[in-house]
ZAMARGU-4260 file (C-alpha; in steps of 0.2 Angstrom, whole numbers, plus 5000, padded with zeros to 4 digits):
<rodrens>
0) 4480/5961/4560 | 4478/5965/4579 | 4488/5969/4594 | 4480/5955/4604 | 4485/5938/4607
5) 4474/5924/4600 | 4457/5928/4608 | 4440/5921/4608 | 4428/5923/4594 | 4413/5913/4588
10) 4416/5902/4573 | 4407/5908/4557 | 4388/5905/4558 | 4389/5899/4577 | 4374/5906/4586
15) 4378/5915/4602 | 4363/5926/4607 | 4352/5911/4610 | 4364/5900/4620 | 4358/5894/4637
20) 4368/5900/4652 | 4374/5886/4662 | 4388/5883/4675 | 4404/5873/4670 | 4401/5856/4678
25) 4419/5850/4679 | 4431/5865/4681 | 4448/5862/4673 | 4462/5858/4686 | 4472/5873/4690
30) 4460/5886/4682 | 4456/5900/4693 | 4438/5906/4693 | 4431/5923/4688 | 4433/5928/4706
35) 4448/5919/4714 | 4452/5920/4732 | 4465/5934/4734 | 4462/5937/4752 | 4479/5942/4756
40) 4481/5953/4741 | 4479/5972/4745 | 4464/5981/4737 | 4475/5992/4727 | 4487/5985/4715
45) 4504/5994/4715 | 4510/6001/4698 | 4518/5988/4688 | 4535/5993/4680 | 4533/5989/4661
50) 4544/5981/4649 | 4533/5982/4635 | 4529/5976/4618 | 4538/5971/4603 | 4522/5974/4594
55) 4506/5984/4593 | 4488/5981/4588 | 4482/5981/4571 | 4465/5984/4563 | 4457/5984/4546
60) 4454/6002/4544 | 4456/6016/4557 | 4459/6034/4558 | 4477/6040/4559 | 4484/6046/4576
65) 4490/6064/4576 | 4508/6066/4578 | 4505/6076/4594 | 4496/6061/4602 | 4511/6050/4601
70) 4528/6058/4606 | 4543/6054/4596 | 4541/6036/4602 | 4541/6028/4585 | 4558/6035/4582
75) 4564/6028/4598 | 4557/6011/4593 | 4566/6011/4577 | 4582/6015/4586 | 4580/6001/4599
80) 4594/5989/4599 | 4592/5974/4588 | 4584/5958/4596 | 4598/5946/4600 | 4595/5928/4593
85) 4607/5920/4605 | 4605/5917/4624 | 4611/5930/4636 | 4625/5924/4647 | 4620/5918/4664
90) 4630/5932/4672 | 4618/5944/4664 | 4602/5937/4672 | 4594/5950/4683 | 4583/5947/4698
95) 4565/5953/4694 | 4558/5965/4707 | 4542/5968/4697 | 4532/5958/4684 | 4539/5959/4666
100) 4526/5964/4654 | 4530/5958/4636 | 4518/5966/4624 | 4518/5957/4607 | 4510/5957/4590
105) 4504/5940/4586 | 4512/5928/4573 | 4527/5938/4570 | 4545/5930/4569 | 4553/5946/4576
110) 4541/5947/4590 | 4544/5928/4594 | 4563/5930/4594 | 4561/5946/4605 | 4551/5936/4618
115) 4563/5922/4618 | 4578/5933/4621 | 4568/5943/4635 | 4564/5926/4643 | 4582/5920/4642
120) 4588/5937/4649 | 4575/5938/4663 | 4573/5920/4668 | 4556/5923/4676 | 4549/5911/4690
125) 4532/5909/4680 | 4525/5914/4663 | 4508/5920/4661 | 4500/5920/4643 | 4485/5929/4636
130) 4473/5914/4632 | 4459/5904/4639 | 4463/5896/4657 | 4453/5880/4652 | 4469/5877/4641
135) 4481/5875/4656 | 4478/5857/4657 | 4483/5855/4639 | 4499/5865/4640 | 4511/5850/4643
140) 4505/5843/4626 | 4515/5857/4618 | 4531/5848/4623 | 4525/5832/4615 | 4536/5827/4600
145) 4520/5823/4590 | 4514/5841/4592 | 4519/5851/4577 | 4512/5869/4574 | 4502/5877/4567
150) 4489/5871/4580 | 4475/5879/4589 | 4466/5877/4605 | 4448/5873/4601 | 4434/5877/4614
155) 4416/5873/4611 | 4400/5873/4621 | 4396/5855/4626 | 4377/5857/4623 | 4380/5866/4606
160) 4396/5861/4598 | 4393/5873/4584 | 4397/5887/4596 | 4415/5887/4596 | 4431/5897/4596
165) 4449/5894/4590 | 4465/5901/4597 | 4478/5898/4583 | 4497/5897/4587 | 4511/5895/4574
170) 4529/5891/4576 | 4533/5909/4575 | 4519/5915/4587 | 4526/5924/4603 | 4514/5914/4613
175) 4520/5897/4607 | 4538/5902/4609 | 4534/5907/4627 | 4525/5891/4631 | 4539/5880/4624
180) 4552/5890/4633 | 4543/5888/4650 | 4541/5869/4647 | 4559/5867/4642 | 4565/5876/4657
185) 4553/5869/4670 | 4544/5885/4673 | 4526/5886/4677 | 4515/5892/4663 | 4497/5898/4663
190) 4484/5906/4653 | 4476/5922/4661 | 4463/5928/4648 | 4444/5928/4651 | 4439/5909/4652
195) 4430/5902/4637 | 4416/5897/4648 | 4412/5916/4648 | 4418/5922/4631 | 4407/5909/4622
200) 4392/5914/4632 | 4394/5933/4631 | 4383/5943/4620 | 4380/5962/4617 | 4367/5972/4627
205) 4354/5971/4613 | 4356/5952/4611 | 4368/5951/4596 | 4383/5940/4595 | 4398/5946/4605
210) 4409/5958/4595 | 4425/5949/4588 | 4441/5955/4596 | 4456/5959/4586 | 4465/5945/4592
215) 4451/5933/4589 | 4452/5917/4580 | 4449/5914/4561 | 4432/5917/4556 | 4424/5916/4538
220) 4411/5929/4541 | 4416/5946/4535 | 4419/5959/4548 | 4405/5971/4553 | 4410/5989/4549
225) 4401/5994/4565 | 4413/5984/4576 | 4429/5990/4567 | 4441/5998/4580 | 4443/6016/4579
230) 4462/6016/4579 | 4476/6006/4571 | 4491/6008/4582 | 4504/6002/4570 | 4498/6014/4557
235) 4498/6028/4569 | 4516/6024/4574 | 4522/6021/4556 | 4515/6038/4551 | 4523/6047/4565
240) 4540/6039/4559 | 4537/6045/4542 | 4531/6029/4534 | 4516/6027/4522 | 4515/6008/4524
245) 4512/6002/4542 | 4517/5984/4537 | 4533/5990/4530 | 4537/6000/4545 | 4533/5986/4557
250) 4544/5974/4547 | 4559/5986/4546 | 4558/5989/4565 | 4554/5972/4572 | 4553/5957/4560
255) 4568/5960/4549 | 4580/5966/4562 | 4594/5955/4568 | 4611/5958/4576 | 4626/5960/4566
260) 4637/5945/4563 | 4652/5954/4573 | 4641/5961/4587 | 4647/5960/4604 | 4636/5949/4617
265) 4620/5958/4622 | 4615/5962/4639 | 4598/5959/4648 | 4594/5978/4646 | 4597/5976/4627
270) 4585/5962/4626 | 4571/5972/4635 | 4574/5988/4627 | 4562/5986/4612 | 4548/5981/4624
275) 4551/5997/4635 | 4550/6008/4619 | 4534/6000/4612 | 4526/6000/4630 | 4528/6019/4630
280) 4520/6021/4613 | 4505/6010/4618 | 4503/6020/4634 | 4502/6036/4624 | 4489/6028/4612
285) 4478/6021/4626 | 4478/6039/4634 | 4472/6046/4617 | 4460/6033/4612 | 4455/6023/4627
290) 4449/6006/4623 | 4451/6009/4604 | 4433/6004/4600 | 4433/5988/4610 | 4423/5990/4626
295) 4424/5971/4630 | 4443/5973/4633 | 4439/5981/4650 | 4432/5964/4656 | 4446/5954/4649
300) 4459/5966/4656 | 4451/5965/4673 | 4452/5946/4673 | 4470/5947/4668 | 4474/5959/4682
305) 4466/5947/4694 | 4476/5932/4688 | 4492/5943/4689 | 4488/5947/4707 | 4486/5928/4710
310) 4502/5924/4702 | 4512/5937/4711 | 4506/5930/4727 | 4511/5913/4722 | 4528/5916/4713
315) 4532/5933/4719 | 4536/5948/4707 | 4547/5937/4696 | 4533/5933/4683 | 4533/5937/4665
320) 4517/5941/4655 | 4516/5938/4637 | 4500/5948/4630 | 4495/5959/4616 | 4504/5976/4617
325) 4488/5985/4617 | 4484/5977/4635 | 4501/5982/4643 | 4496/5999/4649 | 4479/5992/4656
330) 4489/5978/4666 | 4501/5991/4673 | 4487/6003/4678 | 4483/6005/4697 | 4466/5998/4700
335) 4457/5990/4715 | 4453/5971/4717 | 4435/5976/4720 | 4433/5986/4704 | 4440/5972/4694
340) 4428/5960/4702 | 4414/5972/4699 | 4417/5971/4680 | 4416/5952/4681 | 4401/5951/4691
345) 4386/5942/4683 | 4395/5936/4667 | 4385/5922/4658 | 4393/5905/4658 | 4391/5889/4647
350) 4399/5872/4650 | 4414/5870/4638 | 4426/5858/4632 | 4444/5861/4625 | 4457/5852/4615
355) 4471/5855/4603 | 4467/5853/4584 | 4478/5855/4569 | 4478/5872/4560 | 4485/5878/4544
360) 4495/5893/4537 | 4481/5897/4525 | 4469/5899/4540 | 4482/5911/4548 | 4481/5923/4533
365) 4471/5939/4535 | 4461/5936/4520 | 4453/5921/4528 | 4444/5933/4540 | 4455/5930/4555
370) 4455/5945/4565 | 4474/5944/4570 | 4478/5937/4553 | 4494/5941/4543 | 4497/5943/4525
375) 4511/5930/4523 | 4512/5916/4535 | 4523/5906/4524 | 4536/5920/4523 | 4535/5924/4541
380) 4538/5905/4545 | 4553/5905/4534 | 4560/5921/4542 | 4558/5912/4559 | 4566/5896/4554
385) 4580/5903/4543 | 4595/5904/4555 | 4605/5914/4542 | 4604/5921/4524 | 4585/5921/4523
390) 4584/5929/4506 | 4596/5916/4498 | 4586/5902/4506 | 4570/5909/4501 | 4575/5911/4483
395) 4581/5893/4483 | 4563/5888/4489 | 4555/5898/4475 | 4567/5890/4462 | 4563/5873/4468
400) 4544/5876/4467 | 4545/5883/4449 | 4556/5868/4444 | 4543/5856/4450 | 4531/5865/4439
405) 4542/5862/4424 | 4549/5880/4423 | 4567/5883/4418 | 4576/5891/4433 | 4594/5889/4435
410) 4607/5893/4449 | 4611/5909/4440 | 4593/5914/4441 | 4594/5912/4460 | 4610/5922/4462
415) 4604/5936/4451 | 4587/5937/4460 | 4596/5938/4477 | 4607/5952/4470 | 4592/5961/4464
420) 4582/5959/4480 | 4596/5966/4490 | 4599/5980/4478 | 4581/5985/4479 | 4581/5985/4498
425) 4596/5996/4498 | 4588/6008/4486 | 4572/6008/4497 | 4582/6011/4513 | 4577/5994/4521
430) 4588/5984/4533 | 4584/5968/4524 | 4575/5964/4508 | 4557/5961/4512 | 4543/5951/4504
435) 4540/5966/4492 | 4558/5966/4486 | 4559/5947/4484 | 4543/5947/4474 | 4549/5960/4463
440) 4565/5951/4460 | 4557/5934/4457 | 4545/5942/4444 | 4559/5951/4435 | 4572/5936/4435
445) 4563/5920/4437 | 4546/5924/4429 | 4551/5935/4415 | 4540/5949/4420 | 4524/5938/4421
450) 4512/5938/4436 | 4505/5921/4432 | 4519/5911/4441 | 4518/5923/4455 | 4501/5917/4459
455) 4508/5900/4462 | 4522/5906/4473 | 4509/5917/4483 | 4498/5902/4486 | 4511/5888/4490
460) 4525/5898/4498 | 4520/5915/4504 | 4504/5909/4512 | 4508/5891/4512 | 4498/5875/4515
465) 4506/5868/4530 | 4495/5858/4541 | 4499/5855/4559 | 4498/5839/4570 | 4493/5835/4587
470) 4497/5820/4598 | 4485/5806/4600 | 4484/5809/4619 | 4475/5826/4615 | 4457/5825/4621
475) 4444/5822/4607 | 4426/5816/4606 | 4424/5798/4602 | 4418/5801/4584 | 4434/5811/4581
480) 4445/5796/4587 | 4435/5784/4577 | 4437/5795/4561 | 4456/5796/4565 | 4458/5777/4566
485) 4448/5775/4550 | 4459/5787/4541 | 4474/5778/4546 | 4467/5761/4542 | 4462/5767/4524
490) 4478/5777/4522 | 4468/5793/4519 | 4478/5806/4527 | 4470/5824/4530 | 4480/5837/4520
495) 4478/5856/4519 | 4483/5856/4501 | 4468/5851/4489 | 4471/5835/4480 | 4461/5823/4469
500) 4460/5804/4471 | 4453/5791/4460 | 4444/5776/4467 | 4441/5759/4460 | 4426/5752/4469
505) 4431/5734/4464 | 4445/5736/4477 | 4440/5734/4495 | 4451/5748/4501 | 4444/5760/4488
510) 4426/5755/4492 | 4429/5758/4510 | 4436/5775/4506 | 4421/5779/4496 | 4409/5774/4510
515) 4418/5784/4523 | 4418/5800/4512 | 4399/5798/4508 | 4396/5795/4527 | 4405/5811/4531
520) 4395/5821/4519 | 4379/5814/4526 | 4385/5820/4543 | 4389/5838/4536 | 4408/5835/4537
525) 4414/5841/4520 | 4431/5834/4519 | 4428/5827/4501 | 4418/5833/4486 | 4414/5821/4471
530) 4423/5827/4456 | 4425/5823/4437 | 4437/5809/4436 | 4453/5810/4426 | 4449/5794/4417
535) 4436/5793/4403 | 4427/5778/4410 | 4408/5779/4411 | 4406/5764/4423 | 4399/5765/4440
540) 4415/5757/4448 | 4426/5772/4447 | 4424/5788/4457 | 4435/5804/4459 | 4435/5815/4474
545) 4443/5832/4479 | 4450/5831/4497 | 4455/5846/4507 | 4455/5846/4526 | 4450/5863/4535
550) 4452/5866/4554 | 4434/5870/4555 | 4429/5852/4551 | 4434/5848/4569 | 4420/5858/4575
555) 4408/5849/4562 | 4415/5832/4569 | 4411/5838/4587 | 4393/5843/4581 | 4390/5826/4573
560) 4396/5817/4589 | 4378/5819/4595 | 4373/5806/4582 | 4385/5792/4588 | 4402/5787/4593
565) 4408/5780/4576 | 4406/5787/4559 | 4395/5772/4553 | 4383/5773/4568 | 4382/5792/4568
570) 4378/5792/4549 | 4365/5779/4551 | 4356/5788/4565 | 4356/5804/4556 | 4350/5796/4540
575) 4335/5788/4549 | 4331/5805/4557 | 4331/5814/4541 | 4320/5801/4533 | 4307/5803/4546
580) 4308/5822/4545 | 4308/5823/4526 | 4293/5831/4518 | 4297/5830/4500 | 4298/5814/4490
585) 4314/5820/4481 | 4323/5822/4498 | 4319/5804/4503 | 4325/5797/4486 | 4341/5807/4487
590) 4343/5801/4505 | 4340/5783/4499 | 4353/5785/4485 | 4365/5792/4498 | 4363/5778/4510
595) 4367/5765/4496 | 4383/5775/4492 | 4388/5776/4510 | 4384/5757/4513 | 4372/5761/4527
600) 4362/5745/4527 | 4354/5747/4544 | 4347/5764/4539 | 4339/5757/4523 | 4323/5749/4530
605) 4318/5766/4538 | 4322/5776/4523 | 4313/5764/4511 | 4297/5764/4522 | 4298/5783/4522
610) 4300/5782/4503 | 4285/5771/4501 | 4274/5782/4512 | 4279/5798/4503 | 4277/5791/4486
615) 4260/5785/4490 | 4254/5802/4496 | 4263/5813/4483 | 4252/5816/4467 | 4263/5830/4460
620) 4270/5823/4443 | 4285/5835/4445 | 4290/5828/4462 | 4288/5810/4455 | 4299/5815/4440
625) 4312/5822/4451 | 4312/5807/4462 | 4313/5793/4449 | 4331/5796/4441 | 4339/5795/4458
630) 4330/5778/4461 | 4335/5772/4444 | 4353/5776/4447 | 4353/5768/4464 | 4348/5751/4456
635) 4365/5751/4448 | 4375/5752/4464 | 4372/5733/4468 | 4384/5729/4454 | 4400/5735/4462
640) 4395/5739/4480 | 4387/5723/4484 | 4372/5731/4491 | 4354/5725/4489 | 4344/5736/4478
645) 4329/5725/4476 | 4319/5734/4488 | 4320/5750/4477 | 4313/5741/4461 | 4295/5740/4466
650) 4295/5758/4472 | 4304/5764/4456 | 4292/5754/4444 | 4277/5761/4453 | 4283/5779/4451
655) 4286/5776/4433 | 4268/5770/4430 | 4261/5785/4439 | 4272/5797/4429 | 4265/5789/4413
660) 4248/5792/4419 | 4250/5810/4425 | 4262/5817/4413 | 4251/5821/4398 | 4239/5832/4408
665) 4253/5841/4417 | 4261/5847/4400 | 4247/5859/4395 | 4245/5877/4399 | 4264/5879/4403
670) 4274/5896/4401 | 4292/5896/4395 | 4300/5893/4412 | 4288/5879/4416 | 4290/5870/4399
675) 4309/5871/4401 | 4309/5864/4419 | 4297/5850/4413 | 4308/5846/4398 | 4323/5843/4410
680) 4312/5831/4420 | 4306/5822/4405 | 4324/5819/4400 | 4328/5812/4417 | 4312/5801/4417
685) 4317/5795/4399 | 4334/5789/4405 | 4327/5782/4421 | 4315/5771/4412 | 4328/5766/4401
690) 4338/5760/4416 | 4323/5751/4423 | 4319/5743/4407 | 4337/5738/4404 | 4337/5729/4420
695) 4354/5733/4426 | 4355/5722/4441 | 4366/5711/4452 | 4366/5698/4439 | 4373/5709/4426
700) 4387/5715/4438 | 4401/5704/4431 | 4397/5708/4413 | 4397/5727/4417 | 4413/5726/4426
705) 4422/5715/4414 | 4417/5725/4399 | 4422/5742/4407 | 4438/5737/4415 | 4450/5749/4406
710) 4439/5760/4395 | 4422/5768/4391 | 4406/5758/4393 | 4406/5745/4381 | 4391/5734/4386
715) 4378/5741/4375 | 4368/5731/4362 | 4379/5724/4348 | 4378/5733/4331 | 4363/5727/4322
720) 4354/5719/4336 | 4339/5730/4333 | 4336/5733/4351 | 4336/5752/4356 | 4344/5757/4373
725) 4337/5772/4382 | 4353/5781/4382 | 4358/5778/4364 | 4354/5787/4348 | 4351/5780/4331
730) 4356/5787/4315 | 4343/5796/4305 | 4332/5782/4297 | 4341/5768/4306 | 4331/5755/4316
735) 4346/5748/4326 | 4351/5756/4342 | 4369/5761/4345 | 4379/5762/4362 | 4378/5778/4372
740) 4389/5791/4364 | 4395/5781/4349 | 4381/5784/4336 | 4387/5783/4318 | 4376/5798/4314
745) 4384/5808/4327 | 4368/5810/4337 | 4372/5809/4355 | 4362/5802/4369 | 4346/5810/4375
750) 4349/5809/4393 | 4348/5822/4407 | 4363/5829/4415 | 4359/5820/4431 | 4357/5803/4424
755) 4371/5792/4420 | 4370/5780/4405 | 4367/5762/4406 | 4382/5751/4406 | 4376/5735/4399
760) 4361/5726/4392 | 4356/5713/4405 | 4361/5695/4402 | 4354/5688/4418 | 4340/5692/4431
765) 4333/5709/4431 | 4325/5719/4446 | 4309/5720/4437 | 4301/5706/4427 | 4304/5706/4409
770) 4285/5707/4404 | 4284/5722/4416 | 4299/5731/4409 | 4293/5729/4391 | 4276/5735/4396
775) 4284/5750/4404 | 4295/5755/4389 | 4280/5753/4378 | 4269/5764/4389 | 4282/5777/4390
780) 4284/5777/4371 | 4265/5780/4370 | 4266/5794/4382 | 4279/5802/4371 | 4268/5800/4356
785) 4254/5809/4364 | 4265/5823/4369 | 4273/5824/4351 | 4256/5825/4343 | 4245/5836/4354
790) 4244/5854/4349 | 4239/5860/4367 | 4256/5854/4373 | 4270/5867/4373 | 4281/5867/4358
795) 4297/5864/4368 | 4289/5848/4375 | 4282/5842/4358 | 4299/5844/4350 | 4308/5835/4364
800) 4295/5820/4363 | 4298/5819/4345 | 4317/5819/4347 | 4316/5805/4360 | 4305/5794/4350
805) 4317/5796/4335 | 4332/5792/4345 | 4324/5776/4352 | 4318/5770/4335 | 4300/5774/4340
810) 4298/5785/4325 | 4304/5783/4307 | 4313/5797/4298 | 4297/5800/4288 | 4286/5802/4303
815) 4299/5814/4311 | 4299/5824/4296 | 4280/5825/4295 | 4279/5831/4313 | 4293/5844/4310
820) 4283/5850/4294 | 4267/5852/4305 | 4276/5861/4319 | 4285/5873/4306 | 4270/5876/4295
825) 4265/5894/4291 | 4250/5893/4302 | 4261/5890/4318 | 4266/5906/4327 | 4285/5909/4325
830) 4289/5908/4344 | 4280/5891/4345 | 4290/5885/4330 | 4306/5891/4337 | 4302/5882/4354
835) 4299/5866/4345 | 4316/5867/4336 | 4324/5870/4353 | 4316/5855/4360 | 4320/5844/4345
840) 4339/5849/4342 | 4343/5860/4357 | 4354/5858/4372 | 4368/5845/4373 | 4357/5831/4365
845) 4367/5830/4348 | 4353/5839/4338 | 4366/5848/4328 | 4374/5832/4321 | 4356/5825/4317
850) 4353/5840/4306 | 4371/5838/4298 | 4367/5820/4293 | 4348/5822/4289 | 4347/5835/4275
855) 4328/5833/4274 | 4326/5839/4292 | 4339/5853/4289 | 4329/5858/4274 | 4313/5859/4284
860) 4321/5871/4296 | 4330/5881/4283 | 4313/5883/4273 | 4304/5888/4289 | 4318/5900/4294
865) 4318/5909/4278 | 4299/5911/4278 | 4298/5920/4295 | 4291/5937/4293 | 4303/5951/4296
870) 4292/5959/4309 | 4293/5943/4320 | 4310/5937/4316 | 4317/5948/4330 | 4305/5938/4342
875) 4312/5921/4337 | 4330/5926/4336 | 4335/5924/4354 | 4327/5907/4354 | 4336/5901/4339
880) 4353/5909/4345 | 4351/5900/4361 | 4347/5883/4352 | 4361/5884/4340 | 4374/5892/4351
885) 4374/5875/4361 | 4381/5866/4346 | 4400/5863/4345 | 4410/5875/4334 | 4413/5861/4321
890) 4394/5857/4320 | 4390/5875/4317 | 4403/5877/4304 | 4396/5862/4295 | 4378/5868/4296
895) 4384/5884/4289 | 4393/5876/4274 | 4377/5865/4270 | 4366/5881/4271 | 4377/5890/4259
900) 4378/5876/4247 | 4359/5874/4247 | 4348/5859/4244 | 4358/5845/4235 | 4352/5842/4217
905) 4341/5827/4214 | 4354/5820/4201 | 4368/5822/4213 | 4380/5808/4212 | 4372/5800/4197
910) 4386/5805/4185 | 4399/5799/4197 | 4405/5816/4202 | 4404/5825/4219 | 4392/5839/4219
915) 4393/5842/4238 | 4404/5853/4248 | 4421/5847/4253 | 4422/5833/4265 | 4405/5825/4260
920) 4404/5811/4247 | 4390/5807/4235 | 4386/5791/4244 | 4391/5778/4256 | 4408/5770/4253
925) 4405/5752/4259 | 4423/5747/4258 | 4429/5760/4270 | 4414/5757/4281 | 4419/5738/4282
930) 4436/5743/4287 | 4431/5753/4302 | 4419/5739/4309 | 4432/5728/4317 | 4439/5743/4327
935) 4422/5748/4332 | 4419/5731/4339 | 4435/5731/4349 | 4431/5748/4356 | 4413/5745/4360
940) 4412/5727/4365 | 4429/5721/4367 | 4425/5706/4355 | 4431/5702/4337 | 4421/5707/4322
945) 4409/5694/4315 | 4421/5692/4300 | 4436/5689/4312 | 4426/5677/4323 | 4421/5666/4308
950) 4438/5666/4302
</rodrens>
């Protein structure tokens, strides 16, 4: 928290030290410069009578002030008359004979009401507000009906939009109340703080970024302890008044105070009394602590004094100044104009632009890093908006939220919670139940003592997800305007609350939404993140996104504006630039995939040329293996996105050929980490070659779309076809492939996490000629055989190669058992044997189910494991634990039952009895299997079973 009004601060990560210093090319109308002409103003400013602040500065951690440093002012503050909530009668309006200094604490409903009451009582001729003068031209927009706080002034350097600052304002911010009051009453209103052209260019003497001011805008970067102020004025006053919690003291004195229902009409003196009391307290603190650890404040206060002189010359003494209470003593200090100008001499400048942008309550919160943040923006907004009975209305909101979450909350709960909150406030000596009392009451009455629902209340109500709005007439870069138009056309409204949307890419609107989100990601505007869909479809025509709009994205939009004036043109230009600058093959392939997803047809020629050039020059097998899966996935996007992927086919086939040649030599001499990395790459290449060989191309689009319309991928090869799919897994000893994820044996697909399964066996034209794809599959199978049979290859790789061949039908059950027996022979070091087992059955490849359904393989593993010497068992135990811990609990339990039972007797089932463990029959029940077949056909292919078709 801070005493200051919203003030300049670089956005997180924005460079400041290296910024060029340039003059502002086009000054904003009505904004005085750093050295305004004040020819007729005397060199010595007369002392300014003070009607000081309803609030005081706040810092994160500061030393308490001795009671002697602050006379009994805190007690006087507590005794100040309550702030009226109604206008003062016109007969009480005084004629100001000196500037009215209204010191405030930012984003507080009590401070805002006090400012409104003081302005109604004083009726100043002009209102001056602590803020960047470049925003003067934007102030009339605050009266626009479309303007809805919270909003913020955004200033950024023209040449470097990443250097930016925000000045947030909420509905309950005193500055916002003063702006709206001035516009409603036709009173001139101006900002008087240091211009953004200087504050964005300022840097510390040693070249570091300028120190954040306490009233600075929200910033994600953590505060530097070295820049923490040395004094927390609110804590000092609270301790003087006998409080151990400064926030509680402030709420009791200011935020929760309101006039009694039967109070008599207040006078102007009553409205100004709290400011006078707090001004005296701030004066004492400034005398004791000087600038409070903020040397930059001297420059800001000098500029504000100059603007105050100018306003007095123009409007007379009847002006009101709304600023941080910490600054009030400095503005009332007697100084010379020459001394103030000397502090401003030589300040650096940078050309800036400014506009209004929406803000959120979450970004007003202190935990977001905002220097002047508060703990409970939603609660403060409620206190400001509630005309009467704030506790009753708050409990009603809480009850409504809990009911939306299907919790049983009745009217009786609300009544009892209100009574308990008021009782707690009375017991604790508080004028009104605060957030602590209401939270305790909600926990006890509505949440049954549980803190779990309170987390929801804290997130949705106490902090809140309110997102402000700004009118269309507010200045904006062309890219922002194009983005806004596109959002409205696609009915994709930015919201502060995170939400998930599911897109069906067969619909034009959803396809356009997908392209927009991918284009924004390419531009670094992270509005949406791909998410796991709520549906179970494995098709490429469905997408899910998590959307959440953050105010900082306006800065990212301004930064991306250098690439173009529309989202499409900017994304195209940036993609072309990245393609030319990329040095790694995987970067270009990922960019090609992104361009296809984003529908950037104009960028593809440049990206494809860069891809071909990098692929021709890169001889590293690991780089080629990393690049191929993305290309293979990209070949599928022509199905539902109507994009031409033929240009990728030749490059993808060439990469696959080079991988087949270079992979065997690359698999020798690897350590454990290298073998694990290469295993993941082999999984990805295996899936990619399966996609290439399957030929999922534009001609297969209709088949894929029709078979996946409402369920899982169903376009795999029909049962019994005898053709293996790369993503499928066959039952032990079976020669026919099964659709991905639906193997009768339970063995799952052997695909990497990055590659998605093929959706349909091609029925039409393929991107690669049939002879070429058949040859590619055969060559890859030959490579896997080499890896599985070479003793010089790491055990992890040999085990994986054996497993992939077995899944694709390239190995019979007997051959797999022979290779396993060799790998687990007594002459093999236990660590190598354990690595082979991990490669064969480890990970999420369904190896556990393979052992369940093939007892010969399980027996080989069991025999080897029981024969491991005791002195080496502890060496292989971590590998085995890692391998078997990846299995599902049911699989592990079944394997344990089989191991406990031991090998099945050779005569099992011959006498018609069941010699197995419970749940396992002596043989195959053909009648029950035949009954399942029609259902499987409906689930997997959507077609009737052969028997039904013939009938």
